[in-house]
C-alpha positions in Angstrom: 15.2 45.3 -35.5 15.1 42.5 -33.0 15.6 42.9 -29.3 17.9 40.4 -27.5 16.2 38.5 -24.7 16.8 40.0 -21.3 17.1 36.7 -19.5 18.8 34.5 -22.1 17.0 31.8 -24.0 13.8 30.9 -22.2 12.3 27.5 -22.8 8.9 27.4 -24.3 6.3 25.1 -25.7 7.6 21.5 -25.9 10.5 22.2 -23.5 8.1 23.3 -20.8 5.9 20.3 -21.4 8.9 17.9 -21.0 10.0 19.7 -17.8 6.5 19.5 -16.4 6.1 15.7 -17.3 9.5 14.9 -15.8 8.5 16.7 -12.6 5.2 14.9 -12.6 6.7 11.5 -13.1 9.3 12.0 -10.4 7.2 13.9 -7.8 3.8 12.0 -7.9 5.3 8.5 -7.1 7.5 9.9 -4.4 4.4 11.5 -2.7 2.4 8.3 -3.1 5.2 6.3 -1.4 5.5 8.8 1.4 1.8 8.8 2.0 1.6 5.0 1.8 4.3 4.6 4.4 2.7 7.2 6.7 -0.7 5.4 6.4 0.8 2.0 7.1 2.7 3.2 10.1 0.1 5.5 11.5 -2.4 2.9 12.7 -1.5 -0.6 14.0 -3.4 -3.6 12.8 -4.7 -4.2 16.3 -6.4 -0.8 16.5 -7.8 -1.4 13.0 -9.2 -4.7 14.1 -10.7 -3.2 17.2 -12.4 -0.5 15.1 -13.7 -3.1 12.6 -15.2 -5.1 15.5 -16.9 -1.9 16.9 -18.4 -1.1 13.5 -19.6 -4.7 13.1 -21.3 -4.5 16.5 -22.9 -1.2 15.4 -24.2 -2.7 12.2 -25.6 -5.6 14.0 -27.4 -3.3 16.4 -28.8 -1.3 13.5 -30.0 -4.4 11.8 -31.8 -5.5 14.9 -33.5 -2.1 15.2 -34.7 -2.3 11.6 -36.0 -5.8 12.2 -37.8 -4.7 15.4 -39.4 -1.7 13.6 -40.6 -3.9 10.7 -42.3 -6.3 13.1 
């Protein structure tokens, strides 16, 4: 004797894999685009250039310290 399913036909196996892959292929690119747009608009190029200049100055100071310590 078989019992009828309580919730109708439930997907299983390959159907669940297809649903998962469709969700993955639609959701991941959308998230990447949103994150890329937020990153691009969050910092202006001027502030990035200023930060790069600060870091280059710090690197130069550290190199000078290393040279002084070696001498």
